[in-house]
Each structure stands twice: as structure tokens, then as C-alpha cells.
C-alpha positions in Angstrom: -18.5 -100.0 -48.4 -15.3 -102.1 -49.0 -14.9 -104.3 -52.1 -15.1 -107.3 -49.9 -18.4 -106.2 -48.5 -19.7 -105.5 -52.0 -18.8 -109.0 -53.0 -20.6 -110.5 -50.0 -23.7 -108.6 -50.9 -24.0 -110.0 -54.5 -27.5 -111.3 -55.3 -28.1 -115.1 -55.3 -28.7 -114.9 -59.1 -25.3 -113.2 -59.6 -23.5 -115.8 -57.5 -25.3 -118.7 -59.3 -24.3 -117.2 -62.7 -20.7 -116.9 -61.6 -20.7 -120.5 -60.4 -22.2 -121.8 -63.6 -19.8 -119.8 -65.8 -16.8 -121.0 -63.8 -17.9 -124.6 -63.9 -18.4 -124.7 -67.7 -15.0 -122.9 -68.2 -13.3 -125.5 -65.9 -14.8 -128.3 -67.9 -13.3 -126.8 -71.0 -9.9 -126.8 -69.3 -10.2 -130.5 -68.5 -11.3 -131.3 -72.1 -8.3 -129.3 -73.5 -5.8 -131.2 -71.3 -7.2 -134.5 -72.5 -7.2 -133.6 -76.2 -3.8 -132.0 -76.2 -2.2 -135.1 -74.6 -3.9 -137.6 -76.9 -3.2 -135.7 -80.1 0.5 -135.1 -79.2 1.0 -138.8 -78.5 -0.7 -140.0 -81.6 0.9 -137.3 -83.8 4.4 -138.3 -82.7 3.5 -142.0 -83.2 2.2 -141.4 -86.8 4.4 -138.5 -87.7 1.3 -136.7 -89.0 1.8 -132.9 -89.3 -2.0 -132.5 -89.5 -2.4 -134.2 -86.1 0.7 -132.5 -84.6 -0.8 -129.2 -85.8 -4.0 -130.1 -84.1 -2.0 -131.0 -81.0 -0.4 -127.6 -81.0 -3.8 -126.1 -81.7 -5.2 -127.9 -78.7 -2.3 -126.8 -76.6 -3.1 -123.3 -77.3 -6.7 -124.2 -76.6 -5.6 -125.3 -73.2 -3.9 -122.0 -72.5 -6.9 -120.1 -73.8 -9.3 -122.3 -71.7 -7.2 -121.5 -68.6 -7.2 -117.8 -69.4 -11.0 -118.0 -69.9 -11.5 -119.8 -66.7 -9.5 -117.2 -64.8 -11.3 -114.4 -66.6 -14.8 -115.5 -65.7 -13.8 -116.0 -62.1 -12.5 -112.4 -61.9 -14.8 -110.5 -64.2 -17.9 -110.8 -62.0 -16.3 -109.0 -59.2 -18.3 -105.9 -58.3 -17.1 -102.3 -58.8 -14.6 -101.0 -56.3 -12.7 -97.7 -55.6 -10.2 -98.4 -58.4 -12.6 -100.0 -61.0 -15.7 -97.9 -61.1 -17.2 -99.9 -64.0 -16.4 -103.3 -62.5 -14.0 -105.9 -63.8 -15.8 -107.0 -67.0 -13.0 -105.9 -69.3 -11.0 -108.9 -68.1 -13.2 -111.1 -70.3 -12.5 -108.9 -73.3 -8.8 -109.0 -72.5 -8.8 -112.8 -72.2 -10.4 -113.1 -75.6 -7.8 -110.9 -77.2 -5.0 -113.0 -75.6 -6.7 -116.1 -77.0 -6.7 -114.6 -80.5 -2.9 -113.8 -80.3 -2.1 -117.3 -79.1 -4.0 -118.8 -82.0 -2.1 -116.6 -84.5 1.2 -117.7 -83.0 0.2 -121.3 -83.5 -0.6 -120.7 -87.2 3.0 -119.3 -87.8 4.5 -122.7 -86.8 1.9 -124.7 -88.7 2.4 -122.8 -92.0 6.2 -122.9 -91.7 6.3 -126.7 -91.2 3.6 -127.4 -93.9 5.5 -125.3 -96.5 8.8 -127.2 -95.6 7.0 -130.6 -96.0 5.4 -129.8 -99.3 8.4 -128.3 -101.1 11.6 -129.0 -99.3 11.5 -132.3 -97.3 9.8 -135.6 -97.3 8.3 -137.1 -94.1 6.8 -140.6 -93.8 3.3 -140.5 -92.4 1.5 -143.4 -90.9 -2.3 -143.0 -91.3 -3.1 -145.6 -88.7 -6.4 -146.4 -87.1 -5.3 -144.6 -84.0 -4.9 -141.4 -86.0 -8.5 -141.6 -87.2 -9.7 -142.6 -83.7 -8.1 -139.6 -82.0 -9.5 -137.1 -84.5 -13.0 -138.6 -84.3 -12.8 -138.4 -80.5 -11.6 -134.8 -80.8 -14.6 -133.9 -82.9 -17.0 -135.5 -80.4 -15.4 -133.7 -77.4 -15.2 -130.3 -79.2 -18.8 -130.6 -80.3 -19.9 -131.3 -76.7 -17.9 -128.5 -75.1 -18.7 -125.9 -77.7 -22.4 -126.5 -77.2 -22.0 -126.2 -73.4 -20.0 -123.0 -73.8 -22.5 -121.5 -76.3 -25.4 -122.1 -73.9 -23.6 -120.5 -71.0 -22.3 -117.6 -73.1 -25.8 -116.8 -74.4 -27.4 -117.2 -71.0 -24.9 -115.0 -69.2 -23.8 -112.7 -72.0 -20.2 -113.7 -71.6 -17.8 -112.7 -74.4 -15.0 -114.9 -72.9 -17.2 -118.0 -73.0 -18.5 -117.1 -76.4 -14.9 -116.8 -77.7 -14.1 -120.2 -76.3 -17.3 -121.6 -77.9 -16.5 -120.1 -81.3 -12.9 -121.4 -81.0 -13.9 -125.0 -80.3 -16.6 -125.1 -82.9 -14.0 -124.3 -85.5 -11.9 -127.1 -84.1 -14.5 -129.5 -85.4 -14.0 -128.3 -88.9 -10.3 -128.3 -88.7 -10.3 -131.9 -87.3 -12.5 -132.9 -90.2 -10.0 -131.4 -92.6 -7.2 -133.4 -90.9 -9.2 -136.7 -91.3 -9.7 -135.9 -95.0 -5.9 -135.5 -95.3 -5.3 -138.8 -93.6 -7.7 -140.5 -95.9 -5.8 -139.2 -98.9 -2.6 -140.5 -97.4 -4.2 -144.0 -97.1 -5.3 -143.8 -100.8 -1.7 -143.3 -101.9 -1.2 -147.1 -101.6 -3.9 -147.6 -104.2 -2.8 -144.9 -106.7 1.0 -145.1 -106.9 1.1 -142.6 -109.8 -0.4 -139.9 -107.5 1.5 -141.1 -104.4 3.8 -138.0 -104.2 1.0 -135.5 -103.9 -1.3 -137.8 -101.9 1.4 -138.1 -99.3 1.6 -134.3 -99.1 -2.2 -134.1 -98.5 -1.6 -134.1 -94.8 0.5 -130.9 -95.1 -2.1 -129.3 -97.3 -4.7 -130.2 -94.7 -2.5 -128.5 -92.1 -2.5 -125.3 -94.2 -6.3 -125.4 -94.4 -6.4 -125.8 -90.6 -4.1 -122.8 -90.3 -6.4 -120.7 -92.6 -9.4 -121.6 -90.5 -7.6 -120.6 -87.3 -6.4 -117.3 -88.8 -9.8 -116.4 -89.9 -11.4 -117.2 -86.5 -8.5 -115.4 -84.7 -8.8 -112.2 -86.7 -12.6 -112.1 -86.4 -12.4 -112.7 -82.7 -9.6 -110.2 -82.2 -11.5 -107.5 -84.1 -14.5 -108.0 -81.7 -12.4 -107.9 -78.6 -10.5 -104.8 -79.7 -13.9 -103.1 -80.4 -15.0 -104.0 -76.9 -11.7 -102.7 -75.3 -12.1 -99.5 -77.3 -15.7 -99.1 -76.1 -17.2 -99.4 -79.6 -21.0 -99.3 -79.3 -22.6 -102.7 -80.1 -23.9 -102.7 -83.7 -27.6 -101.8 -84.0 -28.1 -101.4 -80.3 -28.3 -97.6 -80.3 -31.0 -97.5 -83.0 -33.1 -100.1 -81.1 -32.8 -98.3 -77.8 -33.7 -95.0 -79.3 -36.8 -96.6 -80.8 -38.1 -98.1 -77.5 -37.1 -95.1 -75.4 -39.0 -92.7 -77.7 -42.1 -94.9 -77.2 -42.2 -94.4 -73.4 -45.1 -92.3 -72.3 -44.3 -88.6 -71.7 -41.0 -88.9 -73.4 -40.8 -86.2 -76.1 -37.5 -87.2 -77.6 -34.5 -89.5 -76.9 -31.5 -87.2 -76.6 -27.8 -88.1 -76.1 -27.2 -91.9 -75.8 -23.8 -93.4 -74.9 -22.9 -97.1 -74.8 -19.9 -99.1 -73.7 -19.4 -102.8 -72.9 -17.3 -104.4 -70.2 -17.5 -108.2 -70.3 -21.2 -109.2 -70.1 -22.4 -105.8 -68.9 -23.4 -102.9 -71.2 -23.3 -99.5 -69.6 -26.0 -97.2 -71.0 -26.4 -93.5 -70.4 -29.5 -92.0 -72.0 -30.9 -88.5 -71.9 -34.7 -88.1 -72.4 -36.5 -84.8 -73.1 -39.9 -84.2 -71.3 -42.3 -81.3 -71.1 -41.0 -78.4 -68.9 -44.2 -78.3 -66.8 -44.0 -82.0 -65.8 -44.1 -82.5 -62.0 -40.8 -83.6 -60.4 -42.4 -86.8 -59.0 -43.6 -87.8 -62.5 -40.2 -87.2 -63.9 -38.8 -89.8 -61.5 -41.4 -92.3 -62.6 -40.5 -91.6 -66.3 -36.8 -92.3 -65.5 -37.7 -95.6 -63.9 -40.0 -96.6 -66.8 -37.2 -95.7 -69.3 -34.7 -97.8 -67.3 -37.0 -100.8 -67.3 -37.7 -100.4 -71.0 -34.0 -100.3 -71.8 -33.4 -103.5 -69.8 -36.0 -105.4 -71.9 -33.7 -104.8 -74.9 -30.4 -105.2 -72.9 -31.0 -107.3 -69.8 -27.4 -107.1 -68.6 -27.4 -103.4 -68.8 -26.3 -100.8 -66.2 -28.6 -97.9 -67.0 -28.3 -94.2 -66.1 -31.2 -92.0 -67.2 -31.0 -88.1 -67.3 -34.2 -86.1 -67.6 -34.1 -82.7 -69.4 -36.9 -80.4 -70.5 -37.8 -79.6 -74.1 -37.6 -76.1 -75.4 -40.7 -74.0 -74.4 -41.5 -70.4 -73.5 -40.2 -70.9 -69.9 -37.0 -72.7 -71.0 -36.3 -69.9 -73.6 -36.5 -67.4 -70.7 -34.2 -69.5 -68.6 -31.7 -69.6 -71.5 -31.9 -65.8 -71.9 -31.2 -65.3 -68.2 -28.2 -67.7 -68.3 -26.6 -66.1 -71.3 -27.1 -62.6 -69.7 -25.6 -63.8 -66.4 -22.6 -65.3 -68.3 -21.6 -62.0 -69.9 -22.5 -59.8 -66.9 -25.8 -58.1 -68.0 -28.9 -57.7 -65.8 -32.2 -58.5 -67.5 -35.8 -58.3 -66.3 -39.4 -58.2 -67.5 -38.7 -60.9 -70.1 -41.7 -61.8 -72.2 -41.6 -64.7 -74.6 -44.3 -65.1 -77.3 -44.6 -68.3 -79.5 -45.0 -67.4 -83.1 -45.6 -70.9 -84.6 -42.2 -71.4 -86.2 -40.3 -70.0 -83.2 -40.2 -67.4 -80.5 -40.2 -63.6 -80.1 -38.5 -62.1 -77.0 -39.1 -58.7 -75.4 -36.9 -57.8 -72.4 -35.3 -55.0 -70.4 -31.5 -54.9 -70.3 -29.6 -53.1 -67.6 -26.3 -51.5 -68.4 -23.8 -49.7 -66.2 -24.3 -46.0 -65.5 -22.0 -43.6 -67.3 -21.9 -45.4 -70.6 -22.7 -43.4 -73.8 -25.7 -44.4 -75.9 -23.3 -45.8 -78.6 -21.4 -47.9 -76.1 -24.6 -49.3 -74.5 -26.1 -50.0 -77.9 -23.0 -51.9 -79.0 -23.1 -54.1 -75.9 -26.8 -54.9 -76.2 -26.5 -55.6 -79.9 -23.7 -58.2 -79.3 -25.9 -59.7 -76.5 -28.9 -60.0 -78.9 -26.6 -61.7 -81.6 -25.5 -64.1 -78.9 -29.1 -65.0 -78.1 -29.9 -65.7 -81.7 -26.9 -68.0 -82.0 -27.5 -70.0 -78.9 -31.3 -70.1 -78.3 -32.9 -72.5 -80.7 -35.9 -71.1 -82.7 -35.5 -67.6 -81.4 -36.7 -65.5 -84.4 -36.5 -62.0 -83.0 -35.4 -60.0 -80.0 -36.5 -56.5 -78.9 -34.8 -54.9 -76.0 -35.3 -51.8 -73.8 -32.0 -50.4 -72.5 -32.0 -48.9 -69.0 -29.4 -48.0 -66.4 -28.7 -50.6 -63.7 -29.5 -49.5 -60.1 -26.5 -48.5 -58.0 -24.7 -51.6 -56.5 -22.3 -50.0 -54.1 -21.8 -52.5 -51.3 -21.7 -51.1 -47.7 -22.7 -47.5 -48.7 -26.4 -47.8 -48.2 -28.2 -47.3 -44.8 -31.5 -48.1 -43.3 -33.4 -44.9 -42.6 -36.8 -46.5 -41.7 -36.6 -45.1 -38.1 -36.0 -41.6 -39.4 -38.8 -41.8 -41.9 -41.8 -42.3 -39.6 -44.1 -40.0 -41.5 -43.4 -41.8 -44.8 -44.0 -45.2 -43.1 -47.3 -44.1 -41.6 -48.4 -42.7 -45.0 -47.5 -45.9 -46.8 -49.7 -47.9 -44.3 -52.6 -45.4 -44.8 -52.4 -45.8 -48.6 -52.5 -49.7 -48.2 -55.4 -49.5 -45.8 -57.4 -47.4 -48.3 -56.5 -49.7 -51.2 -59.3 -52.3 -51.9 -58.1 -55.9 -52.1 -54.8 -55.5 -50.1 -54.6 -56.2 -46.4 -52.5 -54.4 -43.8 -48.8 -54.1 -44.7 -45.9 -54.8 -42.4 -42.1 -55.0 -42.4 -41.9 -51.6 -44.1 -38.2 -50.8 -44.8 -36.7 -47.6 -46.3 -33.1 -47.7 -47.5 -30.9 -44.9 -48.9 -28.0 -45.6 -51.3 -26.1 -42.4 -52.0 -29.1 -40.1 -52.9 -31.5 -42.8 -54.0 -34.3 -44.3 -51.9 -35.5 -47.9 -52.0 -38.7 -49.0 -50.3 -39.8 -52.6 -49.5 -42.8 -54.0 -47.6 -44.9 -57.1 -47.0 -48.6 -57.0 -47.8 -51.3 -59.6 -47.4 -53.9 -60.8 -50.0 -56.7 -63.3 -49.6 -55.2 -66.8 -49.9 -57.8 -67.9 -52.4 -57.1 -65.5 -55.2 -54.9 -66.3 -58.2 -51.3 -65.2 -58.5 -52.2 -63.2 -61.6 -54.8 -61.2 -59.6 -52.4 -60.7 -56.7 -49.7 -59.4 -59.1 -52.3 -57.0 -60.7 -53.2 -55.6 -57.3 -49.6 -55.1 -56.3 -48.8 -53.3 -59.5 -51.8 -50.9 -59.0 -50.6 -50.3 -55.4 -47.1 -49.5 -56.7 -48.5 -47.0 -59.2 -50.3 -45.3 -56.3 -47.0 -45.1 -54.4 -45.2 -43.6 -57.4 -47.8 -40.9 -57.7 -47.0 -39.9 -54.1 -43.2 -40.3 -54.2 -42.0 -40.0 -57.8 -38.4 -39.7 -56.8 -38.2 -43.2 -55.1 -36.1 -45.5 -57.3 -37.8 -48.7 -56.5 -40.8 -50.1 -54.6 -40.8 -53.8 -53.7 -44.1 -55.2 -52.6 -44.0 -58.8 -51.2 -47.4 -60.4 -51.4 -48.3 -63.2 -48.9 -51.6 -64.9 -47.9 -53.6 -64.2 -44.7 -53.8 -61.5 -42.1 -50.8 -59.2 -41.4 -48.4 -60.4 -38.7 -48.3 -58.2 -35.6 -45.4 -55.8 -35.2 -43.4 -54.0 -37.7 
């Protein structure tokens, strides 16, 4: 499916959310254009550094608002071949750009304020227009910050939240500028303090710069955390708590979190009992996903199901480790001893090894088992020679062994509890014989009983042919199939 097709198939809720986020971001752009223009005009008319700093601040607000507007338009695009996790990081990047722009503004404000306080004198006209524009600015910032906060909370948008935080601090900085203008007006009534009162506007500008720096650093730290895939604070603990409470979940295992814009990508591994049916495992995964979404509604959740340690999983681990180092194992028996497990097993080594060499190999294997298999308390092993594995050197001698085949069938017919046998095969590898056959058992008996009968039948065969290396008896239900 192409990216264009994916976009066309977005749900109505997704399209409505995108439209609402874009609209509120565009409204913020319009408000920023208005405030920047008015503050710049009044600041030049009154020569107030506080208002000019606010004009510069609003100018950067305009750039930030445009960046936010573009970000929310692009960030909701679905994943494509080049962006497997979607485009949500655009929101985080726009918030970082906004932080850098604010810090650049502060450099100019601080530089000019220091000059006016200590090195040059500038006449400031604290006219009614100056107060009007700042009061209007507070009203506009209050309205748009509330609208942005609502949209940010509703749609989990970091870019909109950054804009909302930005404009809410504009209210406080505008109030500081008004306070500076009031002190300038009071200079006419307190001539003795006129020198410092006239500099109050510059001090107000420094306060504005301090507020902006604080907001910028706080916002920048959050955006960097998001860009570096830092897990949201407290979310892992909350998710582990709710996932562990899902029915049939024994333990919440590995949990990985990363955010991209408004979406949090969550990968969680849950441990279940090893004998759980596959269909039920799927239901558990679905339940875990729904539970995670109650905590993180804008989450993209992937659930992995793994089994907890048990007798059967210990056996599986033993077989995997043996296969990894090239050893054959069989007749593995695992016993639970309360605090852990005991393992008995037969280990096959290559023919021709000395007792010392074989013992060294098996000892290393047992040490490996104790290191890697959790709660494995003890291992006891029986060492035997692996059967010949020459490829292409064996031959089927069934046709030449008619007497042996007939005798095998006669023994099976005389054995109580086993039906007629078929598919008897006799193979010779070098000087060693291998015999295999299919035998029927009543379909209603248990596998334990069928295995017991096959072992008794094998013992009968071994009494008759003690030199045969291996008998393989395949048990199947029902009557024997015709033919051989």
C-alpha cells in the first residue's frame, strides 16, 4: 500500500483530530501576526524597550506558531516505507526549534537592557497606547493559550502544548512590562528617584528575558528527551502495574517505550503458563493491548507472549543448549524439587573418544546448563556413543530380510494390546541394523498407556535380536492399513 493510499484510509476520528489541531494552530498564527505588528508600532512610538522586547518576543512567537502549524499538518501523516514509526517526531523537532528561537530573542533583550541601565539613557513615553497594547496582548494570549491547551490535552500534541506553554508565559511577561511602564509614569511624581524609575522599563525587560529563558530551557529539555526516545516519566511503572493485573499473565517482562509526537510506541512482553492453549494466548495479548490503551490512549502497542519457566521449558532449554554446542541428548527427565529443578539425561558423544575426553566434554556441558538454565539445581548425565551418522552409506535390506519381517509381524500379532504392524523397514549402516515399523493401538487409550505397550514390545524384540542397534515403533490409532 502506498503512502497516499494509507493517508486516504485514515479513520474519520483521525481526520477530525488533524483538522482541529490545524485550525487551532492557524488561529495562533493569526494572533501572533496581530500582536507582533501592534507591539512593534507602539514600541517604536513610545521608545519602550519593554514593549520592543515584547514585540521581538511576539515576532519569535509568530515564527514558532508557523512552525507549529506546519508541524501539526505533517506529523499526522501515516507511516510509510521510509518512516516506519510515522512522522510524529516533526512535532518534537518543531518544539526544539521554538526553544532555540526564544533563546536567541533573549540574547538581544539582555544586551539592550544592560546598555540602557548602565551605559546610555533613552527617553520612554509611557503613554496610554502602551498600556492598551499590553492589556490587549494579555487578553489575546490568555484566549489562545487556553485554546491551545485544550487541543494539546485532547490530542496529546507536544507541539501544541509547547505553543500553549509559550503563550501562557507571555501573559506574565506582559504583566511585568506593564509594571515597568507604571514605574516610569511614577517618575514624574518622585523626582528624587527619577533616574532609577526611568530604568524600570529595562529591568522589566530583563525579567521578561529571565522568564523566556526559563521556559525555553524547560521546553528544550522535554523536546530533547522525546527526540532521544526517553521513556515518559512514571509510565513504565504504571503499565507494569496494570499489565501484571491481566488474567493469566504471570509476569510483565521486557517493556520498551518511545514517543513520536502524540503517539507512544509500546512493546511489552508478558509471561504466561507454558501449557496455555495458543488461542487463549492470542486473547491474552488482545486483553493486554486494551489494558495498555486505557493508560495510554494514543499508544501503538505490540505484545509478545512468552512462557514462564516450567518442567517442559527447562527441557526445551536443555535441548537448545545441547544443539548449540553439537551434542545429542535424549531421555531427558526434569523433576521439580521445590526451590528448583533436577535433570537426568542421556548424552551422546562421538565414537572413538576416550573416557577422559568424553567426560571433559560432558562436564563443560553440565556447567553451561547450570549457568544458563534458571533454578537448575543439579544435573546427572549418562554418557553413551552416538549412533553412526554416515550419510549415503546405509542401505534398505527389507526385501532381503523376509524371514525377519515375518517374525516381527508374528511377535506383534501375539502381543496383547497392539494391532497388526505395517511399513516394516530394515536398514543396514556399515554392520549395524536399524528396524522401524508402524503399529496400531485402540484410539481411546492414553498416550502413557500406548508408550508403555510400545516399550514392552521393544523389549520382546530385543530378546529375539540383541544385536539390532535400534528399534523404532511408531504408534497410530485404528486398524492397520493394507499393504506393507
